[in-house]
C-alpha positions, 0 to 999 in steps of 0.5 A: 546468441543466446534467445531469452524470450521463453524465459522472459514469458515462464519468469513473468507466468510464474511470477504472476502465478504466484501473484494471484495465488497468494491475492487468493489466499489472503482473500481467503483469509478475510472471506474465513474471518483469520484476517480482521481488518475493521481496524486498517484505518483506525486508531486504539482508541477506535476513532478512524484516522483520515491520515492513514485513510488518505495514504491507503488511498494514494497507495492504492491509487498510484500502485493501480495506475502504474500497473494500468500505464504498464500493461497498457503501454503501446508498445508492450508493458514498460514501466514509466522510466524515471517515475515522476517526481509529482507522484514520489511528492504526492506519496511522500506528502500523504506519508508524512501528514501521518507522521506528523499526526502520530507525532501530534497523538504521542505529544499529548496525553493518552486520555485513557491512562491516568496521569502520574503521581509525584 
């Protein structure tokens, strides 16, 4: 029988190194001014979007929580199986509130464009 422990550790090291390199590259691009984050939570009018901010924060909080749960288990790293339904419900509510706000926004006429003449 083959022992895959060394292969498992090596693959984890490669994945962590790739993720760290990707994160460093993105942070470097942000710091250098090549990636602009000033409009991440704003609409095209420049106003802030509460639903975008909510979706962004919920996504980060839940992903960080799952990361900490996965890494800090008593029996070693393990992802929670199954994912709790409450977490999926929270993400669904957040995403649907964003979609509803976009639907409401696009159902109204754009205040920056003049009305069509008939």
